[in-house]
N, CA and C atoms as an extended XYZ file, in Angstrom:
444
Properties=species:S:1:pos:R:3:atomname:S:1:resname:S:1:resid:I:1 pbc="F F F"
N       -22.624        9.086     -122.250 N   MET     1
C       -22.858        7.963     -121.436 CA  MET     1
C       -21.933        8.177     -120.234 C   MET     1
N       -22.531        8.086     -119.007 N   ALA     2
C       -21.695        8.239     -117.750 CA  ALA     2
C       -21.294        6.835     -117.247 C   ALA     2
N       -20.186        6.845     -116.512 N   THR     3
C       -19.727        5.579     -115.905 CA  THR     3
C       -19.760        5.724     -114.427 C   THR     3
N       -20.474        4.797     -113.743 N   ALA     4
C       -20.477        4.852     -112.267 CA  ALA     4
C       -19.718        3.609     -111.713 C   ALA     4
N       -19.317        3.726     -110.507 N   TYR     5
C       -18.542        2.634     -109.873 CA  TYR     5
C       -19.150        2.155     -108.539 C   TYR     5
N       -19.078        0.843     -108.387 N   GLY     6
C       -19.533        0.256     -107.092 CA  GLY     6
C       -18.617        0.709     -105.989 C   GLY     6
N       -18.926        0.503     -104.704 N   VAL     7
C       -18.265        1.059     -103.638 CA  VAL     7
C       -16.765        0.543     -103.682 C   VAL     7
N       -16.540       -0.748     -103.831 N   ASN     8
C       -15.200       -1.238     -103.886 CA  ASN     8
C       -14.460       -0.863     -105.150 C   ASN     8
N       -15.094       -0.922     -106.322 N   ALA     9
C       -14.417       -0.565     -107.570 CA  ALA     9
C       -14.004        0.871     -107.573 C   ALA     9
N       -14.796        1.772     -106.938 N   ALA    10
C       -14.454        3.185     -106.883 CA  ALA    10
C       -13.063        3.394     -106.164 C   ALA    10
N       -12.782        2.556     -105.210 N   LYS    11
C       -11.610        2.749     -104.380 CA  LYS    11
C       -10.301        2.586     -105.185 C   LYS    11
N       -10.345        1.812     -106.263 N   TYR    12
C        -9.109        1.635     -107.002 CA  TYR    12
C        -9.216        1.703     -108.563 C   TYR    12
N       -10.457        1.787     -109.079 N   LEU    13
C       -10.568        1.773     -110.516 CA  LEU    13
C       -10.969        3.140     -111.113 C   LEU    13
N       -11.519        4.033     -110.296 N   ASP    14
C       -12.033        5.222     -110.757 CA  ASP    14
C       -10.890        6.059     -111.313 C   ASP    14
N       -10.810        6.378     -112.663 N   PRO    15
C        -9.751        7.166     -113.242 CA  PRO    15
C        -9.610        8.572     -112.674 C   PRO    15
N       -10.576        9.085     -112.020 N   ALA    16
C       -10.460       10.362     -111.440 CA  ALA    16
C        -9.598       10.431     -110.210 C   ALA    16
N        -9.314        9.247     -109.570 N   LEU    17
C        -8.468        9.204     -108.426 CA  LEU    17
C        -6.975        9.271     -108.892 C   LEU    17
N        -6.207       10.109     -108.202 N   VAL    18
C        -4.791       10.023     -108.433 CA  VAL    18
C        -4.283        8.842     -107.590 C   VAL    18
N        -3.115        8.313     -108.046 N   PRO    19
C        -2.493        7.074     -107.299 CA  PRO    19
C        -2.520        7.308     -105.773 C   PRO    19
N        -2.201        8.491     -105.273 N   ALA    20
C        -2.096        8.603     -103.828 CA  ALA    20
C        -3.386        8.483     -103.126 C   ALA    20
N        -4.553        8.642     -103.869 N   ASN    21
C        -5.934        8.562     -103.289 CA  ASN    21
C        -6.530        7.176     -103.413 C   ASN    21
N        -5.952        6.263     -104.171 N   LYS    22
C        -6.492        4.970     -104.308 CA  LYS    22
C        -6.394        4.168     -102.905 C   LYS    22
N        -7.406        3.391     -102.646 N   GLN    23
C        -7.607        2.737     -101.387 CA  GLN    23
C        -7.604        1.291     -101.513 C   GLN    23
N        -7.091        0.566     -100.513 N   PRO    24
C        -7.228       -0.906     -100.520 CA  PRO    24
C        -8.689       -1.238     -100.328 C   PRO    24
N        -9.100       -2.379     -100.847 N   VAL    25
C       -10.419       -2.920     -100.650 CA  VAL    25
C       -10.349       -3.751      -99.352 C   VAL    25
N       -11.381       -3.663      -98.489 N   ALA    26
C       -11.393       -4.307      -97.230 CA  ALA    26
C       -11.484       -5.865      -97.356 C   ALA    26
N       -10.656       -6.523      -96.499 N   GLY    27
C       -10.782       -7.944      -96.392 CA  GLY    27
C       -10.726       -8.700      -97.668 C   GLY    27
N       -11.649       -9.585      -97.843 N   GLY    28
C       -11.731      -10.469      -98.917 CA  GLY    28
C       -12.731       -9.994      -99.960 C   GLY    28
N       -13.132       -8.764      -99.945 N   ASP    29
C       -14.179       -8.278     -100.897 CA  ASP    29
C       -13.834       -8.429     -102.339 C   ASP    29
N       -12.562       -8.388     -102.750 N   GLN    30
C       -12.098       -8.544     -104.128 CA  GLN    30
C       -11.257       -9.829     -104.296 C   GLN    30
N       -10.668      -10.314     -103.265 N   ALA    31
C        -9.820      -11.517     -103.475 CA  ALA    31
C        -9.968      -12.444     -102.302 C   ALA    31
N       -11.173      -12.512     -101.787 N   GLY    32
C       -11.413      -13.397     -100.690 CA  GLY    32
C       -11.428      -14.863     -101.007 C   GLY    32
N       -11.115      -15.707     -100.042 N   ARG    33
C       -11.120      -17.157     -100.258 CA  ARG    33
C       -12.485      -17.666     -100.270 C   ARG    33
N       -13.041      -18.205     -101.365 N   PRO    34
C       -14.440      -18.642     -101.405 CA  PRO    34
C       -14.636      -20.058     -100.770 C   PRO    34
N       -15.854      -20.265     -100.360 N   ALA    35
C       -16.146      -21.617      -99.825 CA  ALA    35
C       -17.641      -21.792     -100.156 C   ALA    35
N       -17.932      -23.070     -100.314 N   ILE    36
C       -19.412      -23.485     -100.423 CA  ILE    36
C       -19.818      -24.422      -99.388 C   ILE    36
N       -20.877      -24.158      -98.683 N   ILE    37
C       -21.375      -25.053      -97.669 CA  ILE    37
C       -22.607      -25.779      -98.204 C   ILE    37
N       -22.516      -27.009      -98.385 N   TYR    38
C       -23.638      -27.776      -99.010 CA  TYR    38
C       -24.232      -28.821      -97.981 C   TYR    38
N       -25.506      -28.893      -98.003 N   ASP    39
C       -26.113      -30.016      -97.210 CA  ASP    39
C       -27.552      -30.282      -97.823 C   ASP    39
N       -27.965      -31.488      -97.545 N   GLN    40
C       -29.392      -31.862      -97.956 CA  GLN    40
C       -30.017      -32.600      -96.793 C   GLN    40
N       -31.317      -32.623      -96.912 N   PHE    41
C       -32.194      -33.254      -95.847 CA  PHE    41
C       -33.373      -33.861      -96.413 C   PHE    41
N       -33.699      -35.129      -96.085 N   THR    42
C       -34.903      -35.758      -96.566 CA  THR    42
C       -35.844      -35.814      -95.421 C   THR    42
N       -37.021      -35.264      -95.712 N   ILE    43
C       -38.053      -35.117      -94.643 CA  ILE    43
C       -38.464      -36.528      -94.217 C   ILE    43
N       -38.352      -36.820      -92.925 N   PRO    44
C       -38.726      -38.125      -92.380 CA  PRO    44
C       -40.285      -38.296      -92.163 C   PRO    44
N       -40.702      -39.517      -92.016 N   ALA    45
C       -42.177      -39.729      -91.696 CA  ALA    45
C       -42.516      -39.287      -90.266 C   ALA    45
N       -41.521      -39.308      -89.387 N   ALA    46
C       -41.865      -38.779      -87.998 CA  ALA    46
C       -40.516      -38.287      -87.369 C   ALA    46
N       -40.616      -37.556      -86.334 N   GLY    47
C       -39.468      -37.095      -85.644 CA  GLY    47
C       -39.016      -35.696      -86.078 C   GLY    47
N       -37.869      -35.272      -85.716 N   ALA    48
C       -37.377      -33.880      -86.031 CA  ALA    48
C       -37.289      -33.693      -87.573 C   ALA    48
N       -37.859      -32.539      -87.969 N   GLY    49
C       -37.956      -32.222      -89.382 CA  GLY    49
C       -39.160      -32.699      -90.102 C   GLY    49
N       -40.106      -33.285      -89.362 N   SER    50
C       -41.360      -33.806      -90.025 CA  SER    50
C       -42.591      -32.984      -89.711 C   SER    50
N       -42.442      -31.920      -89.009 N   ALA    51
C       -43.598      -31.258      -88.519 CA  ALA    51
C       -43.492      -29.690      -88.841 C   ALA    51
N       -44.673      -29.090      -88.831 N   GLN    52
C       -44.752      -27.591      -89.013 CA  GLN    52
C       -43.991      -26.972      -87.795 C   GLN    52
N       -43.213      -25.890      -88.120 N   ASN    53
C       -42.382      -25.161      -87.142 CA  ASN    53
C       -41.075      -25.875      -86.804 C   ASN    53
N       -40.814      -26.957      -87.288 N   ASP    54
C       -39.485      -27.702      -87.126 CA  ASP    54
C       -38.359      -26.894      -87.823 C   ASP    54
N       -37.189      -27.010      -87.305 N   VAL    55
C       -36.063      -26.331      -87.873 CA  VAL    55
C       -35.029      -27.369      -88.238 C   VAL    55
N       -34.475      -27.170      -89.426 N   VAL    56
C       -33.435      -28.121      -89.934 CA  VAL    56
C       -32.132      -27.376      -90.017 C   VAL    56
N       -31.150      -27.809      -89.327 N   VAL    57
C       -29.777      -27.192      -89.492 CA  VAL    57
C       -29.089      -27.767      -90.693 C   VAL    57
N       -28.663      -26.804      -91.595 N   MET    58
C       -28.132      -27.108      -92.969 CA  MET    58
C       -26.678      -26.650      -93.131 C   MET    58
N       -25.958      -26.395      -92.058 N   GLY    59
C       -24.566      -25.993      -92.173 CA  GLY    59
C       -24.203      -24.984      -91.102 C   GLY    59
N       -23.011      -24.535      -91.095 N   ARG    60
C       -22.458      -23.619      -90.082 CA  ARG    60
C       -21.701      -22.480      -90.792 C   ARG    60
N       -22.037      -21.207      -90.325 N   LEU    61
C       -21.408      -20.030      -90.752 CA  LEU    61
C       -20.447      -19.643      -89.711 C   LEU    61
N       -19.257      -19.142      -90.017 N   TYR    62
C       -18.204      -18.833      -89.045 CA  TYR    62
C       -17.971      -17.334      -89.052 C   TYR    62
N       -17.740      -16.775      -87.860 N   LYS    63
C       -17.497      -15.288      -87.789 CA  LYS    63
C       -16.492      -14.802      -88.857 C   LYS    63
N       -16.894      -13.679      -89.402 N   ASN    64
C       -16.210      -12.957      -90.477 CA  ASN    64
C       -16.331      -13.524      -91.831 C   ASN    64
N       -17.204      -14.446      -92.079 N   GLN    65
C       -17.578      -14.908      -93.365 CA  GLN    65
C       -18.620      -13.961      -93.976 C   GLN    65
N       -18.571      -13.713      -95.268 N   ARG    66
C       -19.580      -12.885      -95.941 CA  ARG    66
C       -20.382      -13.779      -96.830 C   ARG    66
N       -21.677      -13.801      -96.520 N   VAL    67
C       -22.610      -14.582      -97.421 CA  VAL    67
C       -22.808      -13.955      -98.755 C   VAL    67
N       -22.477      -14.569      -99.804 N   VAL    68
C       -22.546      -13.946     -101.202 CA  VAL    68
C       -23.479      -14.646     -102.109 C   VAL    68
N       -24.061      -15.689     -101.607 N   GLY    69
C       -25.027      -16.393     -102.464 CA  GLY    69
C       -25.517      -17.638     -101.829 C   GLY    69
N       -26.700      -18.070     -102.352 N   MET    70
C       -27.376      -19.191     -101.824 CA  MET    70
C       -28.239      -19.842     -102.809 C   MET    70
N       -28.229      -21.179     -102.934 N   ASP    71
C       -29.100      -21.863     -103.865 CA  ASP    71
C       -29.893      -22.863     -103.009 C   ASP    71
N       -31.198      -22.724     -102.986 N   PHE    72
C       -32.050      -23.530     -102.192 CA  PHE    72
C       -32.959      -24.257     -103.202 C   PHE    72
N       -33.063      -25.634     -103.082 N   HIS    73
C       -33.886      -26.428     -103.869 CA  HIS    73
C       -34.709      -27.347     -103.081 C   HIS    73
N       -35.992      -27.488     -103.485 N   TRP    74
C       -36.861      -28.336     -102.617 CA  TRP    74
C       -37.808      -29.124     -103.510 C   TRP    74
N       -38.108      -30.264     -103.050 N   ASP    75
C       -39.110      -31.157     -103.723 CA  ASP    75
C       -40.468      -30.636     -103.274 C   ASP    75
N       -41.546      -31.019     -103.990 N   ALA    76
C       -42.901      -30.741     -103.610 CA  ALA    76
C       -43.044      -31.319     -102.204 C   ALA    76
N       -43.538      -30.491     -101.353 N   ALA    77
C       -43.527      -30.754      -99.881 CA  ALA    77
C       -45.061      -30.780      -99.324 C   ALA    77
N       -46.012      -30.645     -100.207 N   GLY    78
C       -47.360      -30.629      -99.639 CA  GLY    78
C       -48.084      -29.303      -99.558 C   GLY    78
N       -49.379      -29.353      -99.554 N   ALA    79
C       -50.227      -28.109      -99.590 CA  ALA    79
C       -49.931      -27.320      -98.338 C   ALA    79
N       -49.820      -26.017      -98.498 N   SER    80
C       -49.617      -24.999      -97.431 CA  SER    80
C       -48.215      -25.008      -96.824 C   SER    80
N       -47.326      -25.899      -97.269 N   VAL    81
C       -45.995      -25.941      -96.631 CA  VAL    81
C       -45.195      -24.682      -97.101 C   VAL    81
N       -44.475      -24.127      -96.124 N   THR    82
C       -43.497      -23.000      -96.529 CA  THR    82
C       -42.145      -23.385      -96.014 C   THR    82
N       -41.054      -22.711      -96.608 N   PHE    83
C       -39.727      -22.880      -96.144 CA  PHE    83
C       -39.141      -21.414      -96.009 C   PHE    83
N       -38.475      -21.122      -94.838 N   ALA    84
C       -37.724      -19.902      -94.761 CA  ALA    84
C       -36.278      -20.324      -94.485 C   ALA    84
N       -35.339      -19.519      -94.972 N   VAL    85
C       -33.911      -19.778      -94.731 CA  VAL    85
C       -33.289      -18.648      -93.953 C   VAL    85
N       -32.566      -18.999      -92.891 N   GLY    86
C       -31.960      -17.980      -92.017 CA  GLY    86
C       -30.852      -18.563      -91.244 C   GLY    86
N       -30.670      -18.032      -90.097 N   ASP    87
C       -29.635      -18.530      -89.140 CA  ASP    87
C       -30.049      -18.242      -87.727 C   ASP    87
N       -29.161      -18.543      -86.749 N   ASP    88
C       -29.482      -18.427      -85.341 CA  ASP    88
C       -29.900      -17.082      -84.937 C   ASP    88
N       -29.559      -16.010      -85.707 N   GLY    89
C       -29.852      -14.673      -85.425 CA  GLY    89
C       -31.195      -14.159      -86.043 C   GLY    89
N       -31.563      -14.710      -87.118 N   SER    90
C       -32.706      -14.330      -87.851 CA  SER    90
C       -33.235      -15.532      -88.721 C   SER    90
N       -34.482      -15.957      -88.434 N   ALA    91
C       -35.007      -17.128      -89.109 CA  ALA    91
C       -35.225      -16.982      -90.578 C   ALA    91
N       -35.302      -15.736      -91.048 N   ALA    92
C       -35.518      -15.521      -92.442 CA  ALA    92
C       -34.475      -14.467      -93.069 C   ALA    92
N       -33.332      -14.546      -92.471 N   ARG    93
C       -32.272      -13.504      -92.961 CA  ARG    93
C       -32.039      -13.608      -94.414 C   ARG    93
N       -32.075      -14.898      -94.933 N   TYR    94
C       -31.651      -15.005      -96.380 CA  TYR    94
C       -32.844      -15.232      -97.293 C   TYR    94
N       -33.966      -15.884      -96.797 N   ARG    95
C       -35.108      -16.134      -97.637 CA  ARG    95
C       -36.318      -16.189      -96.810 C   ARG    95
N       -37.186      -15.283      -97.049 N   ALA    96
C       -38.452      -15.233      -96.384 CA  ALA    96
C       -39.284      -16.571      -96.643 C   ALA    96
N       -40.140      -16.844      -95.726 N   ALA    97
C       -41.058      -17.982      -95.915 CA  ALA    97
C       -41.807      -17.897      -97.297 C   ALA    97
N       -41.567      -18.947      -98.042 N   ALA    98
C       -42.299      -19.025      -99.433 CA  ALA    98
C       -42.829      -20.355      -99.577 C   ALA    98
N       -43.702      -20.559     -100.435 N   SER    99
C       -44.421      -21.829     -100.712 CA  SER    99
C       -43.426      -22.937     -101.145 C   SER    99
N       -43.669      -24.095     -100.452 N   GLY   100
C       -42.944      -25.333     -100.780 CA  GLY   100
C       -43.938      -26.328     -101.359 C   GLY   100
N       -45.168      -25.980     -101.703 N   THR   101
C       -46.132      -26.843     -102.150 CA  THR   101
C       -45.712      -27.601     -103.414 C   THR   101
N       -45.193      -26.918     -104.390 N   ALA   102
C       -44.564      -27.537     -105.607 CA  ALA   102
C       -43.043      -27.448     -105.445 C   ALA   102
N       -42.407      -28.409     -106.214 N   ALA   103
C       -40.990      -28.316     -106.273 CA  ALA   103
C       -40.460      -26.940     -106.849 C   ALA   103
N       -39.331      -26.495     -106.309 N   GLY   104
C       -38.823      -25.258     -106.764 CA  GLY   104
C       -37.377      -24.973     -106.337 C   GLY   104
N       -36.936      -23.789     -106.630 N   GLN   105
C       -35.640      -23.392     -106.305 CA  GLN   105
C       -35.578      -21.846     -106.214 C   GLN   105
N       -34.592      -21.346     -105.429 N   GLY   106
C       -34.384      -19.906     -105.305 CA  GLY   106
C       -33.229      -19.585     -104.589 C   GLY   106
N       -32.843      -18.285     -104.564 N   GLY   107
C       -31.664      -17.802     -103.947 CA  GLY   107
C       -32.018      -16.935     -102.803 C   GLY   107
N       -31.124      -16.045     -102.507 N   ILE   108
C       -31.313      -15.131     -101.432 CA  ILE   108
C       -32.384      -14.080     -101.855 C   ILE   108
N       -33.437      -13.907     -101.016 N   THR   109
C       -34.463      -12.969     -101.407 CA  THR   109
C       -34.616      -11.842     -100.409 C   THR   109
N       -33.973      -11.967      -99.220 N   ALA   110
C       -33.953      -10.930      -98.255 CA  ALA   110
C       -32.791      -10.030      -98.342 C   ALA   110
N       -33.009       -8.732      -98.461 N   ASN   111
C       -31.927       -7.733      -98.582 CA  ASN   111
C       -30.873       -7.840      -97.503 C   ASN   111
N       -31.332       -8.138      -96.286 N   ALA   112
C       -30.358       -8.230      -95.151 CA  ALA   112
C       -29.369       -9.334      -95.308 C   ALA   112
N       -29.738      -10.338      -96.062 N   GLY   113
C       -28.881      -11.544      -96.138 CA  GLY   113
C       -27.803      -11.385      -97.182 C   GLY   113
N       -28.020      -10.762      -98.335 N   MET   114
C       -26.933      -10.615      -99.257 CA  MET   114
C       -25.796       -9.722      -98.789 C   MET   114
N       -24.659      -10.309      -98.754 N   GLY   115
C       -23.498       -9.497      -98.256 CA  GLY   115
C       -23.368       -9.544      -96.680 C   GLY   115
N       -24.215      -10.182      -96.012 N   PHE   116
C       -24.133      -10.270      -94.525 CA  PHE   116
C       -22.804      -10.783      -94.087 C   PHE   116
N       -22.127      -10.035      -93.201 N   VAL   117
C       -20.855      -10.492      -92.623 CA  VAL   117
C       -21.279      -11.116      -91.228 C   VAL   117
N       -20.963      -12.361      -91.070 N   VAL   118
C       -21.339      -13.105      -89.853 CA  VAL   118
C       -20.586      -12.510      -88.690 C   VAL   118
N       -21.340      -12.123      -87.685 N   ASP   119
C       -20.809      -11.501      -86.444 CA  ASP   119
C       -20.426      -12.453      -85.367 C   ASP   119
N       -20.905      -13.666      -85.482 N   GLN   120
C       -20.517      -14.799      -84.537 CA  GLN   120
C       -20.857      -16.068      -85.205 C   GLN   120
N       -20.242      -17.165      -84.834 N   ASP   121
C       -20.630      -18.440      -85.393 CA  ASP   121
C       -22.138      -18.730      -85.362 C   ASP   121
N       -22.669      -19.143      -86.475 N   ARG   122
C       -24.145      -19.284      -86.560 CA  ARG   122
C       -24.433      -20.617      -87.394 C   ARG   122
N       -25.587      -21.219      -86.954 N   ASN   123
C       -26.073      -22.423      -87.768 CA  ASN   123
C       -26.913      -21.746      -88.911 C   ASN   123
N       -26.927      -22.408      -90.050 N   ILE   124
C       -27.789      -22.069      -91.206 CA  ILE   124
C       -29.064      -22.912      -90.923 C   ILE   124
N       -30.161      -22.252      -90.969 N   LEU   125
C       -31.390      -22.943      -90.577 CA  LEU   125
C       -32.502      -22.879      -91.734 C   LEU   125
N       -33.210      -23.952      -91.979 N   VAL   126
C       -34.391      -23.905      -92.790 CA  VAL   126
C       -35.573      -24.176      -91.869 C   VAL   126
N       -36.576      -23.295      -91.785 N   THR   127
C       -37.729      -23.447      -90.938 CA  THR   127
C       -38.859      -23.855      -91.794 C   THR   127
N       -39.475      -24.953      -91.349 N   ILE   128
C       -40.733      -25.451      -92.000 CA  ILE   128
C       -41.953      -24.786      -91.472 C   ILE   128
N       -42.755      -24.256      -92.279 N   GLY   129
C       -43.918      -23.531      -91.782 CA  GLY   129
C       -45.180      -23.987      -92.607 C   GLY   129
N       -46.331      -23.480      -92.117 N   GLY   130
C       -47.555      -23.615      -92.802 CA  GLY   130
C       -48.339      -24.972      -92.561 C   GLY   130
N       -47.604      -26.090      -92.688 N   ALA   131
C       -48.227      -27.390      -92.461 CA  ALA   131
C       -47.107      -28.414      -92.351 C   ALA   131
N       -47.439      -29.594      -92.036 N   ALA   132
C       -46.422      -30.742      -91.982 CA  ALA   132
C       -46.005      -31.110      -93.427 C   ALA   132
N       -44.756      -31.195      -93.616 N   PRO   133
C       -44.288      -31.556      -95.007 CA  PRO   133
C       -44.469      -33.005      -95.443 C   PRO   133
N       -44.501      -33.302      -96.730 N   THR   134
C       -44.588      -34.654      -97.167 CA  THR   134
C       -43.357      -35.412      -96.861 C   THR   134
N       -43.457      -36.615      -96.242 N   PRO   135
C       -42.222      -37.434      -95.994 CA  PRO   135
C       -41.550      -37.783      -97.320 C   PRO   135
N       -40.245      -37.816      -97.386 N   GLY   136
C       -39.480      -38.180      -98.591 CA  GLY   136
C       -39.071      -36.954      -99.358 C   GLY   136
N       -39.729      -35.797      -99.177 N   ALA   137
C       -39.280      -34.639      -99.909 CA  ALA   137
C       -37.903      -34.293      -99.468 C   ALA   137
N       -37.081      -33.799     -100.533 N   VAL   138
C       -35.728      -33.500     -100.186 CA  VAL   138
C       -35.480      -32.028     -100.320 C   VAL   138
N       -34.670      -31.522      -99.306 N   LEU   139
C       -34.308      -30.038      -99.295 CA  LEU   139
C       -32.789      -30.117      -99.604 C   LEU   139
N       -32.315      -29.162     -100.543 N   ARG   140
C       -30.905      -29.082     -100.833 CA  ARG   140
C       -30.515      -27.591     -100.713 C   ARG   140
N       -29.368      -27.284     -100.005 N   LEU   141
C       -28.961      -25.913      -99.740 CA  LEU   141
C       -27.470      -25.857     -100.003 C   LEU   141
N       -27.082      -24.942     -100.941 N   ALA   142
C       -25.658      -24.581     -101.159 CA  ALA   142
C       -25.467      -23.119     -100.790 C   ALA   142
N       -24.659      -22.836      -99.768 N   THR   143
C       -24.394      -21.436      -99.406 CA  THR   143
C       -22.989      -21.034      -99.758 C   THR   143
N       -22.889      -19.916     -100.463 N   ARG   144
C       -21.586      -19.421     -100.940 CA  ARG   144
C       -21.183      -18.305     -100.022 C   ARG   144
N       -19.889      -18.417      -99.426 N   VAL   145
C       -19.279      -17.445      -98.647 CA  VAL   145
C       -17.890      -17.024      -99.079 C   VAL   145
N       -17.377      -15.900      -98.652 N   ILE   146
C       -16.036      -15.580      -98.781 CA  ILE   146
C       -15.547      -15.225      -97.440 C   ILE   146
N       -14.308      -15.503      -97.192 N   HIS   147
C       -13.633      -15.225      -95.907 CA  HIS   147
C       -13.097      -13.790      -95.968 C   HIS   147
N       -13.542      -12.899      -95.153 N   VAL   148
C       -13.134      -11.464      -95.154 CA  VAL   148
C       -12.208      -11.190      -93.999 C   VAL   148
């Protein structure tokens, strides 16, 4: 049985490395300060956040934070409704548009989002697509970051 090492683990755990060749792990990749950004939004009957193509700001990412996880929960929002999760730089960086017809939950589904190091301060966005959502439906988003 062979043993393989992740990029960071290989820098300091690989027994094939002599002490002089061991490398420090960049920034907070092994001991970074974690933070959770939580927000929720109730779909109103009218106004911002009540229509197809509306965008809901669900938090703020700051330069040099690494996105390491996300938990998105939604109530049943009506036929044909979709939700995408992204930021100011990409509307679906973390989660491509997926059905919000029935209640559900999910994490990061877009490869570009997992491990993304924020290059400038950005808003976390949920984009409503497909159709107007049902008033009263609640969106909840917890974004996990480490400071690198």
